[in-house]
C-alpha positions in Angstrom: 36.3 171.0 -11.7 34.7 171.4 -15.4 32.2 168.8 -15.9 33.0 166.6 -19.2 29.4 165.1 -19.6 26.0 166.2 -18.8 25.5 162.7 -16.6 28.5 164.0 -14.1 26.4 166.8 -12.8 24.2 167.4 -10.1 21.6 170.4 -9.5 20.2 170.6 -5.8 18.8 173.3 -4.2 18.1 172.9 -0.4 14.9 174.7 1.0 13.3 174.1 4.2 12.0 176.4 7.1 14.3 178.8 9.0 16.5 176.9 11.5 16.2 173.4 9.6 19.8 173.7 8.8 19.8 173.8 5.5 23.1 176.3 5.5 25.1 174.3 8.5 24.2 171.1 6.1 25.9 172.6 2.8 28.9 173.7 4.8 29.5 170.2 6.1 28.8 169.1 2.3 32.1 171.4 1.2 33.9 170.4 4.3 33.3 166.4 3.3 34.3 167.4 0.0 37.9 168.9 1.1 37.1 172.5 0.2 37.4 174.0 3.7 39.4 172.9 6.9 36.8 173.4 9.4 32.8 173.2 9.5 31.6 177.0 9.0 29.3 177.9 11.6 26.3 180.4 11.3 26.2 181.0 14.8 29.9 181.9 15.1 30.0 183.8 11.8 32.3 181.5 9.8 29.6 180.3 7.5 31.2 180.2 3.6 27.9 180.7 2.3 26.4 183.2 4.8 29.2 185.6 3.4 27.0 188.7 3.7 27.0 190.7 6.7 23.1 191.2 6.9 23.2 187.2 7.1 25.7 187.2 9.8 24.3 189.8 11.8 21.0 188.0 11.9 22.7 184.3 12.1 20.0 183.3 9.3 20.3 183.1 5.7 18.8 186.6 4.1 19.7 185.6 0.2 20.6 182.2 -1.7 24.0 181.3 -2.0 25.7 179.1 -4.9 28.6 176.9 -4.4 29.7 173.6 -6.0 32.1 170.5 -5.0 33.3 167.6 -6.6 32.0 164.0 -5.1 32.9 160.6 -6.6 34.1 162.3 -10.1 30.6 164.1 -9.9 30.2 168.0 -10.1 27.1 169.1 -7.4 25.8 172.3 -8.0 24.3 173.3 -4.7 22.1 176.7 -4.4 21.6 177.3 -0.4 18.1 179.1 0.3 16.8 181.4 3.0 13.7 179.5 5.2 12.3 182.9 6.5 8.8 183.5 4.8 10.0 187.2 4.1 12.8 186.3 1.7 11.1 183.6 -0.1 11.7 185.0 -3.4 15.4 184.2 -3.1 14.2 180.4 -2.7 11.6 180.7 -5.4 14.0 182.2 -7.7 16.6 179.4 -6.8 13.9 176.8 -8.0 15.2 177.5 -11.8 18.4 176.5 -11.0 17.8 173.2 -10.1 16.5 169.2 -11.4 16.2 168.2 -7.8 15.2 170.3 -4.6 15.6 168.8 -1.2 13.8 170.0 1.9 15.4 170.0 4.6 13.4 169.1 7.6 14.4 169.7 11.6 13.8 166.7 13.5 13.2 169.1 16.8 11.1 171.8 15.1 9.2 169.8 12.3 7.5 171.1 9.4 5.9 174.7 8.9 4.2 176.8 6.3 7.0 178.0 4.4 8.5 174.4 4.0 5.1 173.3 2.6 4.6 176.2 0.1 8.1 175.7 -1.2 7.8 171.9 -1.7 4.7 172.6 -3.4 5.9 175.0 -5.9 8.8 172.6 -6.9 6.4 169.8 -7.7 4.1 172.3 -9.7 7.1 173.3 -11.4 8.0 170.1 -12.1 11.4 169.4 -10.2 12.2 166.3 -8.5 12.4 166.3 -4.8 13.8 164.9 -1.9 13.7 165.3 2.1 16.6 165.3 4.7 15.6 165.0 8.2 18.1 167.0 10.4 19.2 167.0 13.9 18.9 163.5 14.0 21.4 164.0 17.4 19.2 166.6 19.2 17.7 165.7 22.7 14.1 164.8 23.3 13.2 164.3 19.4 11.5 161.0 18.1 12.9 160.3 14.5 9.8 157.8 14.1 7.4 160.3 14.6 9.1 162.8 12.6 9.2 160.9 9.6 5.7 159.6 9.9 5.0 163.6 10.0 6.9 163.9 6.6 5.2 161.2 5.1 1.8 162.4 6.3 2.8 165.9 4.9 4.2 165.0 1.9 2.5 161.5 0.8 3.3 157.8 0.7 5.6 158.5 -1.9 8.3 159.5 0.8 10.6 156.4 1.4 14.0 156.3 3.2 16.7 155.6 1.7 18.7 155.3 4.6 18.0 155.1 8.7 19.2 156.5 11.7 21.5 153.7 13.8 23.5 153.8 16.7 21.7 156.3 18.7 21.8 158.4 15.4 25.6 158.2 15.2 25.5 156.6 11.9 22.9 155.5 9.3 21.7 152.2 7.9 21.4 151.8 3.9 18.2 150.9 3.0 18.5 151.3 -1.0 21.1 148.7 -1.4 21.0 146.6 1.8 18.1 144.0 2.2 18.7 143.8 6.1 20.5 145.7 9.0 20.1 147.9 12.4 18.2 150.8 12.8 17.2 152.6 15.6 13.5 153.3 14.3 12.2 150.8 11.5 13.2 147.4 10.2 15.8 147.9 7.4 14.3 145.0 5.9 10.6 146.3 5.2 11.4 149.6 4.2 13.6 148.3 1.5 11.0 146.3 0.2 8.7 149.5 0.0 11.4 151.2 -2.0 12.5 148.8 -4.0 8.8 148.3 -4.7 7.6 151.7 -5.5 10.9 152.2 -8.1 10.3 149.0 -10.2 6.6 150.3 -10.5 7.9 152.9 -12.8 9.6 150.5 -15.0 7.5 148.1 -16.7 10.5 145.7 -17.8 11.8 145.7 -14.2 8.4 145.0 -12.7 8.2 141.6 -14.7 11.5 140.6 -13.4 11.0 141.4 -10.0 7.4 140.0 -10.2 8.6 136.7 -11.3 12.0 136.2 -8.7 10.9 138.4 -6.1 14.5 140.3 -6.1 16.4 142.2 -8.3 20.3 143.5 -8.2 20.9 146.8 -7.3 22.9 147.0 -10.9 19.8 146.5 -12.5 17.7 148.7 -10.3 19.7 152.0 -10.4 19.1 153.2 -14.0 15.3 153.6 -12.9 15.9 155.1 -9.5 16.5 158.9 -10.9 13.2 158.3 -12.8 11.5 157.3 -10.0 12.2 160.2 -8.4 11.9 162.8 -11.5 8.2 161.4 -11.7 7.6 161.8 -8.1 6.6 157.9 -7.5 9.4 158.0 -5.0 10.6 161.0 -2.9 14.1 159.7 -1.0 14.2 160.9 2.6 17.4 160.7 4.2 18.8 161.1 7.7 21.5 163.6 9.0 23.2 165.4 11.6 25.0 167.9 9.7 26.7 169.5 12.9 28.1 166.3 14.1 29.0 164.4 10.9 26.2 162.2 10.5 24.9 160.9 7.3 26.7 163.8 5.4 28.7 161.2 3.3 25.6 159.0 2.8 23.8 162.2 1.7 26.2 163.1 -1.0 26.3 159.4 -1.9 22.6 159.3 -2.1 22.3 163.0 -4.8 24.6 160.7 -7.2 22.5 157.3 -6.8 19.2 158.8 -6.6 18.8 162.5 -8.1 18.9 162.9 -11.9 21.4 164.5 -13.5 20.1 167.5 -16.2 19.0 165.0 -19.1 17.4 162.9 -16.9 15.4 165.7 -15.2 12.1 166.9 -16.5 12.9 169.5 -19.3 12.6 172.9 -20.0 10.3 174.0 -22.5 10.6 177.4 -24.9 7.6 178.6 -25.3 7.4 181.0 -28.7 4.3 183.1 -29.8 0.9 183.6 -28.3 -2.8 182.3 -28.9 -3.0 180.5 -32.7 0.8 180.9 -33.0 1.9 179.4 -29.6 4.6 176.8 -29.7 6.0 174.7 -27.0 9.8 173.5 -27.8 11.0 171.0 -25.2 15.1 172.0 -24.8 17.2 169.0 -25.3 20.4 169.0 -22.6 23.1 168.7 -25.4 26.0 170.2 -25.1 26.2 170.4 -28.7 23.7 172.2 -29.0 22.6 176.3 -29.8 24.1 177.8 -26.4 20.8 178.9 -24.0 20.8 179.5 -20.6 18.2 181.1 -18.3 18.8 183.8 -15.4 18.1 182.9 -11.6 20.2 185.1 -9.3 21.7 188.7 -9.6 24.0 189.7 -6.6 26.9 192.3 -6.1 30.1 191.6 -4.6 29.6 194.0 -1.3 33.5 194.4 -1.5 34.3 195.0 -5.1 30.3 196.3 -5.9 30.9 194.1 -9.1 27.4 192.5 -10.4 27.5 189.0 -11.0 24.6 187.0 -12.6 24.1 183.3 -11.9 22.8 181.3 -14.9 21.5 177.4 -15.7 22.8 176.2 -19.0 19.8 174.9 -20.7 21.6 173.3 -23.8 24.9 174.1 -25.8 28.2 174.7 -24.4 30.0 178.8 -23.6 33.1 180.0 -23.1 34.4 183.2 -22.4 35.5 184.2 -26.1 31.6 183.6 -27.1 29.2 186.2 -28.0 25.9 186.4 -26.5 22.4 187.5 -27.0 20.1 188.6 -24.3 16.7 187.7 -25.8 16.5 189.5 -29.0 18.7 191.6 -28.0 22.1 192.4 -30.2 25.0 189.8 -28.8 28.4 191.2 -27.2 31.5 189.4 -26.0 31.2 187.6 -22.8 34.8 188.6 -21.3 35.1 186.5 -18.5 33.0 182.9 -16.8 32.7 182.0 -13.3 31.8 179.6 -10.7 30.9 181.0 -7.3 31.3 179.5 -3.9 29.6 181.9 -1.5 32.1 185.4 -2.2 34.5 183.5 -4.0 34.5 183.8 -7.8 36.4 181.1 -9.6 37.5 181.8 -13.2 36.6 178.6 -15.5 36.9 178.6 -19.5 34.2 176.6 -20.3 30.9 175.3 -19.0 28.4 172.8 -20.8 24.9 172.2 -21.0 23.4 171.2 -17.5 25.7 173.2 -15.4 25.4 176.6 -13.5 27.8 179.5 -14.7 28.2 183.1 -13.8 28.8 186.5 -15.7 30.3 189.5 -14.4 29.2 193.2 -14.8 26.7 192.3 -17.3 22.9 194.2 -16.9 21.0 191.1 -16.5 17.8 190.1 -14.6 16.0 186.8 -13.2 14.3 185.1 -15.8 16.4 186.8 -18.5 17.0 183.9 -21.3 20.7 184.1 -23.0 21.3 182.2 -26.3 24.1 182.1 -28.9 22.3 184.4 -31.6 19.2 187.0 -30.8 15.6 184.9 -30.6 12.1 184.8 -29.3 10.7 183.0 -26.9 10.2 182.7 -23.0 10.5 180.0 -20.5 7.9 179.2 -17.4 8.9 180.1 -14.0 7.7 179.4 -10.4 5.1 181.6 -9.7 6.8 184.2 -7.4 4.5 185.4 -4.0 3.0 188.7 -4.8 4.6 191.3 -2.6 1.8 193.1 -0.6 3.6 194.7 2.4 3.9 197.8 1.7 6.0 200.8 3.0 6.0 204.5 2.2 9.8 205.8 1.8 11.2 209.3 1.6 15.1 209.6 2.5 16.2 211.4 5.1 18.4 213.7 3.1 16.9 215.6 0.6 20.1 215.5 -1.3 19.6 211.7 -1.4 16.0 211.8 -3.5 18.0 211.2 -6.8 19.9 208.6 -5.5 17.2 206.4 -3.9 15.4 205.3 -6.7 18.5 204.3 -8.7 19.3 202.2 -5.3 15.8 200.7 -5.3 16.2 199.6 -8.8 19.3 197.2 -8.2 17.2 195.5 -5.4 14.6 194.8 -7.6 17.1 193.2 -10.2 18.1 191.2 -6.7 14.8 190.2 -5.4 11.6 188.9 -7.4 9.2 189.8 -4.5 10.4 193.3 -4.5 9.1 195.9 -6.0 8.5 199.9 -5.8 6.4 202.4 -7.3 5.6 206.1 -7.5 2.1 206.9 -6.2 0.8 209.6 -8.8 -1.6 210.7 -6.3 0.1 210.9 -2.6 3.6 211.3 -4.8 4.7 208.7 -2.1 7.6 206.1 -3.2 6.0 202.9 -2.1 8.1 199.7 -1.5 6.3 196.5 -1.4 7.7 193.2 -0.3 6.4 190.0 1.5 6.9 191.1 5.0 8.1 193.5 7.2 11.3 192.0 8.0 11.9 192.0 4.4 11.8 195.6 3.9 13.6 196.1 6.9 16.4 194.2 5.4 15.9 196.4 2.4 16.2 199.4 4.4 19.5 198.1 6.3 21.2 197.3 3.2 20.6 200.6 1.8 22.4 202.0 4.5 25.3 199.8 4.9 26.3 199.3 1.2 24.7 202.8 -0.3 25.2 205.0 2.7 21.6 205.7 2.4 19.2 206.2 5.5 15.2 206.5 4.8 12.3 207.4 6.6 9.4 204.6 6.3 5.6 205.0 7.0 2.6 203.4 6.1 0.9 204.2 2.4 -2.2 205.0 1.5 -4.3 201.4 0.8 -4.5 201.2 -2.8 -8.5 201.7 -3.4 -9.9 201.6 -6.8 -12.9 203.6 -7.7 -15.9 202.7 -10.2 -19.4 202.7 -10.8 -22.3 200.5 -9.8 -24.9 202.3 -12.2 -25.1 203.9 -15.3 -25.6 207.8 -16.3 -26.4 209.2 -19.9 -26.6 212.5 -21.6 -23.9 214.2 -19.4 -22.8 217.5 -20.9 -20.0 219.8 -20.2 -18.9 222.6 -22.2 -15.4 224.6 -21.5 -15.4 227.8 -22.2 -12.2 230.2 -21.6 -11.0 233.2 -22.6 -7.7 234.9 -22.4 -6.7 238.0 -24.5 -7.3 237.2 -28.3 -7.3 233.5 -28.1 -9.9 231.5 -26.4 -10.7 227.6 -25.8 -14.0 226.1 -26.1 -15.2 222.4 -26.2 -18.5 221.0 -25.5 -19.0 217.1 -25.1 -21.7 214.7 -24.2 -21.0 211.1 -22.9 -23.1 208.1 -21.7 -21.4 205.8 -18.9 -21.5 202.4 -17.9 -20.1 200.1 -15.9 -17.9 197.3 -17.1 -17.0 193.3 -15.6 -14.9 193.6 -13.1 -11.2 193.3 -14.6 -12.4 194.9 -18.0 -10.7 198.0 -17.6 -11.6 201.1 -19.8 -13.4 201.2 -22.7 -14.2 204.5 -24.8 -16.4 203.9 -27.7 -17.2 207.2 -30.5 -20.7 207.3 -31.6 -20.9 210.6 -32.7 -22.4 210.5 -36.5 -21.3 213.3 -38.9 -19.2 216.3 -37.6 -20.9 217.5 -34.1 -16.8 217.3 -33.1 -13.9 217.2 -35.6 -12.6 214.1 -36.0 -9.1 215.5 -34.6 -10.8 216.3 -31.2 -12.4 213.1 -30.4 -9.1 211.4 -29.1 -8.7 214.5 -27.0 -11.7 213.6 -25.1 -10.8 210.0 -24.6 -7.2 211.3 -23.2 -8.8 213.7 -20.7 -10.8 211.3 -19.6 -8.1 209.0 -19.2 -5.8 211.4 -17.3 -8.7 212.1 -14.4 -9.4 208.0 -14.2 -5.7 208.0 -12.8 -6.6 210.8 -11.0 -9.8 209.4 -9.6 -13.2 211.5 -8.8 -14.6 210.6 -5.5 -11.7 209.8 -3.2 -8.6 210.0 -5.4 -8.1 206.3 -6.2 -7.8 205.4 -10.2 -11.1 204.9 -11.4 -11.7 201.1 -13.3 -14.0 199.2 -15.0 -15.8 202.1 -17.1 -17.2 202.3 -20.4 -17.4 205.9 -21.9 -19.7 206.7 -25.0 -19.1 209.6 -26.8 -22.3 210.9 -28.2 -22.4 214.7 -28.9 -20.8 217.8 -28.8 -19.6 220.8 -30.5 -16.8 222.4 -31.9 -15.9 226.5 -32.3 -14.5 227.2 -35.4 -11.7 229.5 -33.8 -11.6 228.7 -30.3 -11.3 224.9 -30.1 -8.3 223.2 -29.3 -6.9 219.4 -28.2 -6.8 221.2 -24.6 -10.3 222.5 -24.4 -11.4 219.1 -25.3 -9.0 217.4 -23.1 -10.6 219.4 -19.9 -14.3 219.1 -21.3 -13.9 215.3 -21.6 -11.7 215.2 -17.6 -15.1 217.7 -16.3 -18.0 215.4 -18.1 -16.1 212.1 -16.7 -16.5 213.8 -13.0 -19.6 215.0 -13.6 -21.3 211.5 -15.1 -19.1 209.4 -11.7 -21.2 211.4 -9.4 -24.2 210.1 -11.2 -23.5 206.5 -11.7 -23.4 205.4 -8.0 -19.7 205.6 -7.6 -18.3 202.7 -5.7 -15.0 202.0 -3.8 -13.2 198.9 -4.0 -10.8 197.6 -1.9 -7.8 194.8 -2.4 -9.1 191.4 -0.7 -6.2 189.4 0.1 -6.3 185.4 0.4 -4.4 184.8 3.7 -2.9 181.6 5.3 -2.5 181.3 8.8 -0.6 178.5 10.5 -0.9 178.6 14.3 -0.9 175.9 17.3 -4.4 174.1 17.2 -5.3 176.1 20.8 -5.1 179.3 19.2 -7.5 178.4 16.2 -10.5 180.2 18.4 -9.0 183.1 18.9 -7.5 184.1 15.4 -10.9 183.3 13.9 -12.5 185.8 16.0 -10.0 188.3 15.1 -10.0 187.5 11.5 -13.9 188.0 12.0 -13.6 191.1 13.5 -11.5 192.2 10.6 -14.2 192.1 8.0 -12.4 188.8 6.7 -14.2 185.6 6.1 -12.9 182.5 6.9 -13.4 179.7 4.0 -11.5 176.8 5.7 -9.3 175.0 7.8 -6.7 172.0 7.6 -5.2 169.8 10.4 -1.2 169.6 9.9 1.0 167.1 12.1 2.2 168.4 14.8 -0.5 169.9 16.4 -0.9 172.9 13.9 -3.9 174.5 12.0 -3.9 176.4 8.8 -6.9 178.9 8.5 -7.7 180.0 5.0 -9.3 183.3 4.6 -10.0 186.7 2.6 -9.7 189.8 4.3 -9.2 193.2 3.0 -5.7 194.2 2.9 -6.6 197.8 4.9 -7.1 195.2 8.0 -4.2 193.0 7.9 -1.5 195.8 6.8 0.4 195.2 10.2 -0.8 191.8 10.7 2.8 190.7 11.4 3.3 192.2 14.9 -0.2 191.2 15.7 0.1 187.8 14.7 3.0 187.4 16.9 1.5 189.0 20.1 -1.4 186.8 19.7 0.5 183.4 19.2 3.7 184.2 21.5 5.5 184.0 18.2 4.7 180.6 17.1 2.2 181.7 14.6 3.2 182.4 10.8 1.2 183.4 8.0 1.1 184.4 4.3 -0.9 186.2 2.2 -1.3 187.0 -1.4 -3.5 189.4 -3.5 -7.0 187.9 -4.1 -9.1 190.4 -6.0 -11.0 193.3 -5.2 -14.2 194.0 -3.8 -16.8 197.1 -2.9 -16.2 198.9 0.1 -18.7 198.7 2.9 -21.1 202.0 2.6 -19.9 203.4 6.2 -16.1 202.5 5.6 -16.6 204.3 2.3 -18.2 207.4 3.5 -15.1 207.4 5.8 -12.3 207.5 3.1 -14.6 210.0 0.8 -14.7 212.1 3.9 -11.1 212.0 5.0 -10.2 212.8 1.1 -12.4 215.4 0.7 -11.5 217.4 3.5 -7.8 217.4 2.1 -8.6 217.9 -1.1 -7.6 221.2 -2.9 -7.6 219.8 -6.5 -10.4 221.8 -7.1 
C-alpha cells in the first residue's frame, strides 16, 4: 500500500522487556492483516520479524525489525525492537522512526528496568506513548494488579481503552461504550475517567462536556490523538497475542487513539551554533522539500546488500529522484523499498510521514537526507554510552586487516557499539552495553564474515593529571652524530587546569630566546608525550604548560630537537607537580528483588562504590543508584547474576573521572614501571 495522505499513516515502535511478547504481538498484527497464513512463532523459529539466524538461535530479538501493513485503509509502519538491555541501541534508534511508542508489558513478569528506561526516554524525546498489557490468558496472574503496577510505574495518565472480559477471552470497549462487562474494573467508571482526561486538553470540548455531562464519540475523536501526543493520556490496551485476544481491537486503537505524523510532536532542524543557532520546526508536508532521517542500517544476510531505513519528515521521493546526504553532492536514488522483515518490496513513491528503505548507500544512523545539500542536524535520542569493553585480536594473523573493516560495519548498524585502537597497549578494544552484546558481535563476525577472534579484558582507561604546579623546569637536548647535530633548550612552567579543560599551551617567551619557528615544536612534543602518558602510560589531561625560556643553536637546532626537549621537560615537570591518576567512575543503576538490597549494597561498598539513592518499585523490586569505579565493575554482569540468581539487572553509564586512591595508584604505577621499556 502507498499512503495517499499523511492522515492515512501511523508510525509505531514497540518497546519493552525481553519476554514481554513484542515480536509475537507484531506477528499477530501481520496475521490479522492477512500478510501471513499462520501466526509466526519466536520459539519455533518461524517469526517473520526475527528472521536472522542470531535471533532465531537465541529465541529472542537481537535487532530491530521493520514491517508494514494495512488496517482499515490506514498504513501502519511498525518497528519491533529487542528487549534485552544489551541490545538497547537498536531500540533507542527505532525511536527516531516513531510517532507513538507502545510499551508491551507482560502480565506474568511485569515491568523491569529496561522498559522503564525506554519509556522514559521516549517521553523525553517528545513521542506519544501507549501501553499494551500482554499475556492476559496466562495462569496465576492478577490483571487488576498488573494495571495498578503500570499506573504506579508510569503515572495517573495511564487510562485503559479496553478491559479484559469473558475470562480474558475478549475485551470490553472503554473508549466508545459507557457500560459493559469486564473481568477487573467497571467499564462505566473507566469510561468516565478516560473521557474526563481527554476533554481536559480541549477547552471547547470541556465547556460542552461540563454543560451536558455527555459527549458523542464523533466530537471527541479529533481530540484523542492530541491528548495522547501531549502526554495527558497514555492509552492502555489488553491483549494475548498468542491466543488472538485483543489484537484487532489494538489495531483499531492504533488508528483511533494514536496520532498521524502531522499531529505528532514535530521534528526540528537545528542550524548553526551559539548566537547563530536557529531552530526550524519541520512541517510534515508532502509538497515540501524532501527531508528524511536515517534510523536503521542493516544488511541482507543472504545477498549481503546494505539497506538503510529512513523516516521521511517532509516532501516526497521517487526512485528517479536525486538525494543529498547532509551537505554532500546529490546522487540518484535508484530504488525505493518497503521492508517486511527479510523481504524488500520495491515501491515507486513515498510521502512525508512514511518509512522507506534505500539499497547500497553508505548512510549512517542520524544522517539527514534532502533534495539538495544543506546544513543542519536533528536531535537524536540520547544513546547509552557503551562501557563494557573487551580487547580483541583475530585468531588468524591473515585476518588482521579484515577485522577493522568488519567492526566498522557493526558500528554503522549499532549506535551503542564502538571500537578503537589503544595507542599505549596497541590493543583493539571493542565496547558495548554488556557481555551479551559483545558476544553477539563476536558470533556475527564468525557467522557472516568467517572471522574468528580471541577476546580478553582490556586495560582500564585511566587518565593522568597533576595536583600541583612546577616552575622553571629545564631540559636541554644535545645530540651529535657526524657532521649534523641536534640542540634545543626549553624551560617550562606547569599547572593544573579544572577537570575537563584538557590542555592549554602558552608562549610567554619575550625576545628571541627560542626562534619563533621552533616554539610550536615544543607544543607538538608535549602533546605527543601527553598521549603516551608519563607515570603509568595513560593520557595526560587538564594541564597548562607555559613556555617561559630556552635557547636556540644557530646550526644544530631543528624541529625534532625541540619536540624531544619539550617531551622530556614535560616528563620532568609532571614528576614534580604531584602526578595523579584519574579513574573512570560510572553511574550504576541496579534493579533487584527487595530482599537482595543489603547484599548488593554491601557489595557495592566493597567495590569502592557509593550508594547515592534507592527507589522502591512495584512488584517487590528495588533500584539502587550508585557511583562506582569502572575497574571494580568490569565483570559485574556475571557477579550480579550469581548474587541474585539471575533476577537482577543493571545499567551503567560513564559519569566522570576521580583521583585514584593512593594505594591503588601505587599498584598501578608499579605495574607499569615494572614492564615499561619506553626509556
